[in-house]
C-alpha positions in Angstrom: 143.2 82.7 113.3 142.2 81.0 110.1 139.9 83.1 107.9 136.5 82.2 106.5 134.4 84.2 104.0 130.7 83.9 104.8 127.9 84.6 102.3 126.0 86.9 104.7 122.5 88.2 104.2 121.8 89.5 107.7 118.8 87.1 108.0 118.3 84.6 110.8 120.4 81.8 109.4 123.5 83.8 108.4 123.3 86.0 111.5 123.5 82.9 113.7 126.1 81.4 111.4 128.4 84.4 111.8 128.5 84.1 115.6 128.7 80.3 115.5 131.7 80.3 113.2 133.5 82.7 115.5 132.5 81.1 118.8 132.5 77.4 117.9 135.0 77.1 115.1 137.4 79.9 116.2 137.5 81.4 112.7 138.1 85.0 111.7 134.9 85.8 109.9 134.8 88.0 106.8 131.2 88.7 105.8 130.1 89.4 102.2 126.7 90.8 101.4 125.6 91.2 97.8 123.0 93.9 97.2 120.8 92.3 94.5 117.9 94.6 95.1 116.5 93.2 98.3 116.4 96.6 100.0 119.5 96.4 102.0 120.4 99.2 104.4 124.2 99.1 104.0 125.0 101.0 107.2 122.7 98.9 109.4 124.0 95.7 107.9 127.6 96.7 108.4 126.8 97.6 112.0 125.0 94.3 112.6 127.8 92.2 111.1 130.6 93.9 113.0 128.5 93.9 116.2 128.0 90.1 115.8 131.7 89.4 115.6 132.7 89.9 111.9 136.3 91.0 111.5 135.3 92.7 108.2 132.4 93.0 105.9 132.1 93.6 102.1 128.8 95.1 100.9 128.5 95.5 97.1 125.8 96.7 94.8 125.6 93.9 92.2 122.1 94.6 90.7 123.3 95.5 87.2 125.6 92.5 87.0 122.9 90.2 88.3 120.4 91.4 85.7 122.7 91.5 82.7 124.7 88.4 83.3 122.3 86.1 85.1 118.6 87.1 85.0 118.4 88.3 81.4 120.1 85.2 80.0 117.5 83.2 81.9 114.8 85.4 80.5 116.0 85.0 76.9 116.2 81.2 77.5 112.6 81.1 78.6 113.6 79.3 81.8 110.8 78.4 84.2 111.5 75.6 86.7 108.5 73.1 86.6 106.8 75.6 84.3 106.2 78.2 87.0 109.3 79.3 89.0 111.2 82.1 87.4 114.3 81.3 89.4 115.0 84.6 91.2 116.8 83.0 94.2 118.5 80.3 92.1 120.0 82.9 89.7 121.5 85.0 92.5 123.5 82.1 94.1 126.2 81.7 91.4 126.9 85.4 91.4 127.2 85.5 95.2 129.4 82.4 95.2 131.7 83.9 92.6 132.3 87.0 94.6 132.8 85.0 97.8 135.5 83.0 96.1 137.2 86.2 94.8 137.2 87.7 98.3 138.6 84.5 99.8 141.4 84.7 97.3 142.0 88.4 98.0 142.0 87.9 101.8 144.0 84.7 101.9 141.1 82.8 103.4 141.2 79.0 103.7 137.5 78.5 104.2 134.2 79.7 102.7 130.8 79.3 104.3 127.1 79.7 103.7 123.9 79.6 105.8 122.0 77.0 103.8 120.1 74.1 105.4 120.9 70.5 104.7 117.6 69.9 102.9 117.7 72.9 100.7 118.8 73.6 97.1 121.0 76.6 97.9 123.7 74.5 99.6 124.2 72.7 96.3 124.3 75.9 94.3 126.9 77.5 96.5 129.1 74.5 96.9 129.1 73.5 93.2 130.0 77.1 92.3 132.8 77.1 95.0 134.2 73.9 93.6 134.0 75.0 90.0 135.7 78.3 90.7 138.3 77.3 93.3 138.3 73.6 94.4 141.1 74.2 97.0 138.7 76.2 99.3 137.2 74.3 102.2 133.5 74.7 102.8 131.9 75.1 106.2 128.1 74.6 106.4 127.0 75.5 110.0 123.4 74.4 109.5 124.6 70.9 108.6 126.8 70.7 111.7 125.3 72.6 114.6 122.9 71.2 117.2 120.2 73.8 116.5 117.4 71.7 114.9 114.7 74.3 114.4 114.3 78.0 113.5 112.9 78.5 117.0 116.2 77.3 118.4 118.0 79.6 116.1 115.9 82.5 117.4 116.8 81.6 120.9 120.5 81.4 120.0 120.3 84.9 118.5 118.5 86.2 121.6 121.3 84.6 123.8 124.0 86.5 121.9 121.9 89.7 121.4 121.9 89.3 117.6 119.0 91.3 116.1 116.9 89.3 113.7 113.5 90.0 112.1 112.1 86.4 112.4 110.0 85.7 115.5 108.3 82.6 116.9 105.0 84.0 115.8 106.1 84.9 112.3 108.8 82.5 111.1 108.7 82.9 107.3 112.0 82.4 105.5 112.2 85.1 102.9 114.8 85.6 100.2 114.4 88.6 98.0 116.2 90.3 95.1 115.2 92.6 92.3 114.1 89.6 90.1 111.7 88.1 92.7 110.9 86.9 96.2 110.9 83.4 97.6 108.9 82.7 100.7 108.7 79.4 102.8 108.3 78.0 106.3 105.7 78.6 108.9 102.1 77.8 108.0 103.2 77.6 104.3 104.5 74.1 105.1 100.9 72.8 105.1 100.0 72.5 101.3 96.3 72.4 102.2 96.4 75.8 103.8 95.8 78.8 101.5 98.7 81.3 101.5 97.7 84.1 103.9 97.9 87.7 102.5 100.4 88.6 105.2 103.0 86.2 103.6 103.2 88.2 100.3 105.8 90.9 100.3 105.6 92.9 97.0 102.3 92.2 95.3 98.8 93.4 96.1 96.0 91.0 96.5 94.3 90.6 93.1 90.9 91.1 94.8 92.1 94.5 96.0 94.0 95.5 92.9 92.7 98.4 90.8 89.5 97.5 89.0 90.8 99.0 85.8 93.1 97.5 83.2 96.6 98.9 82.8 98.3 98.6 79.4 102.1 98.6 79.1 104.4 98.2 76.1 107.8 96.5 76.3 110.4 96.9 73.6 113.1 94.2 73.2 116.2 94.2 71.1 117.9 90.8 70.6 115.8 89.4 73.4 116.8 92.1 75.9 114.2 94.5 77.3 115.2 98.1 76.7 112.0 100.3 76.7 108.8 100.8 78.6 106.0 102.6 76.7 108.6 103.9 74.2 111.0 105.3 76.8 114.6 103.9 77.2 115.6 102.7 80.7 118.7 101.1 82.2 118.1 97.5 83.3 117.8 98.3 87.0 115.2 101.1 86.5 113.3 99.1 83.9 112.9 96.1 86.3 112.0 98.3 89.3 109.3 100.1 87.3 107.8 96.8 86.2 108.0 95.4 89.7 106.1 98.4 91.0 103.5 98.3 88.3 103.0 94.5 88.3 102.9 94.5 92.1 100.2 97.1 92.2 98.1 94.9 89.9 98.8 91.6 91.8 100.8 90.1 88.9 103.5 87.5 89.4 102.3 85.3 92.3 103.1 81.6 92.3 102.1 78.9 94.8 104.1 75.8 93.9 104.7 72.4 95.4 108.0 71.7 93.7 110.5 68.9 93.4 113.7 70.0 95.2 117.1 68.8 94.0 117.7 66.8 97.2 114.6 64.6 96.5 111.9 66.1 98.7 108.8 68.0 97.7 108.5 71.5 99.1 105.8 74.1 99.1 107.2 77.4 97.9 105.6 80.8 97.3 107.1 83.2 94.8 106.5 86.7 93.8 108.1 88.1 90.6 106.0 90.9 89.0 108.7 92.3 86.6 110.0 88.8 85.7 106.5 87.5 85.0 105.6 90.5 82.8 108.9 90.3 80.9 108.7 86.5 80.5 105.2 86.7 79.0 106.2 89.6 76.7 109.4 87.8 75.5 107.6 84.6 74.8 105.0 86.3 72.7 107.6 88.2 70.7 109.4 84.9 70.1 106.1 83.4 68.8 106.1 86.1 66.2 109.7 85.9 64.9 110.9 82.3 65.4 110.2 79.6 62.9 108.2 76.6 64.1 111.1 74.1 64.3 113.4 76.5 66.2 110.6 77.5 68.5 109.6 74.0 69.3 113.2 72.8 69.9 113.8 75.8 72.1 111.0 74.7 74.4 113.2 71.7 75.4 116.2 74.0 75.8 114.2 76.3 78.0 113.2 73.4 80.3 116.8 72.2 80.5 118.2 75.7 81.1 115.8 76.0 84.1 116.9 72.7 85.5 120.6 73.7 85.1 120.0 76.9 87.0 117.9 75.2 89.7 120.4 72.4 90.1 123.3 74.7 90.7 125.1 74.0 87.4 125.7 77.6 86.3 129.5 77.2 86.0 129.4 74.2 83.7 130.0 73.7 80.0 126.5 72.5 79.6 125.1 75.9 80.7 127.5 77.7 78.4 126.4 75.5 75.5 122.7 76.0 76.2 123.4 79.8 76.4 125.2 79.8 73.1 122.2 78.2 71.4 119.8 80.6 73.1 121.9 83.6 72.0 121.7 82.4 68.4 117.9 82.3 68.6 117.7 85.9 69.8 119.2 87.6 66.8 115.8 88.7 65.5 113.9 88.8 68.8 113.4 92.5 68.4 110.1 94.3 68.6 107.3 95.5 70.9 104.7 93.7 72.9 101.7 95.3 74.5 100.3 93.7 77.6 97.2 94.2 79.7 97.5 94.0 83.5 94.3 93.3 85.4 93.8 91.9 88.9 96.6 89.3 89.0 96.6 88.6 85.3 99.1 89.7 82.6 98.0 89.1 79.0 99.7 90.0 75.7 97.2 91.8 73.5 99.4 92.9 70.6 102.9 92.5 69.2 105.0 93.8 66.3 108.5 93.3 65.0 110.5 94.2 61.8 111.4 90.4 61.7 107.8 89.1 62.0 107.1 85.9 60.2 103.4 86.5 60.3 101.9 87.2 56.9 98.3 88.4 56.8 97.9 87.4 53.2 98.7 83.8 54.1 96.7 83.8 57.3 93.5 85.6 56.3 90.2 84.0 55.4 89.0 87.2 53.8 89.7 89.0 50.6 93.4 89.1 49.8 94.1 85.5 50.7 97.2 84.4 48.8 97.4 80.8 50.2 97.3 78.1 47.6 94.5 76.0 48.9 94.8 73.5 46.0 98.4 72.7 47.2 97.0 71.4 50.5 95.8 68.1 48.9 99.2 67.0 47.8 100.7 68.1 51.1 98.2 66.0 53.1 98.8 63.0 50.8 102.6 63.1 51.3 102.4 63.9 55.1 100.0 61.1 55.7 101.6 58.5 53.5 103.5 56.7 56.3 100.3 56.3 58.3 97.9 55.1 55.7 96.4 51.7 56.5 98.1 51.5 60.0 94.8 50.8 61.7 93.8 47.9 59.5 
């Protein structure tokens, strides 16, 4: 039998895909599951995959690689798709795809497969990565081929073949989770007029029920990478997990967004990213302290483009590498500490310090000790405004 390596999460779509690839396509299915911090039970997942017909399954803890090589570069870039989405799901796809390709090469597989729908972004992210890393591999996309038109029909298919899935007809959210954030869609969320019900949220407390007391936290960065919380060193996994717990308890990191998908449709997406939100705010405030005006303003455009590149599935491109090289050059002095206040769904930077700070109190103050040459402002204004004088006559 020909072999196919399936990017397998154990959720509804990939669970049905696994059985379908075996029954309908006659392929020998090798499943791959990346543990990106979504709370996988490795033993249960292995049992489920093999019980559903997989010939073999790889399950690998890739949290550290994900944070260091994908999430933190995005953090340093300031990437937020459409100013809100911190790209947790989008950042995980190129890493998963890379490992799928490696396993396919190791196993001598002719095919690779994913469980993405024909109207989603993830199909693009997977397939562009497959093509960039090994264009000889053939892609099978069951959700674009099979006759199952709805999630309800998928649930019935799973029931028919005794495939255990968590989705039900009453609760049909589609949830993708990793250590950097949670993406939630489907069900009643498809009505943009309906408020997101509390039951949809996975990791954050309702701001209305969060502690009625501010929590202060200090984050230390070195060259744009977060290394300490409240003065204590942590590895990247523990650091993010601590901030996820802390931010989640205070209702920080919720986003309700009607976004523009790559395929051209608008989609209502709900995101939770407590740690990513805290780190993004802290990192931005530290950059405001140490970057000169022109670099900071130019980087805003780079941040927007970096987010689009990630969202559009263009991780393995020269453009992303070039953008990353620019970002890396801007982070040489992004070192220092930011103090933040968490309170009922909000995260606000309240103080910041850095050995590379460009802020000079003597220049900024309006009190005693002011060293700014006020008389020089007249000449500056005359020269700055020279091209515009008389334009309204």
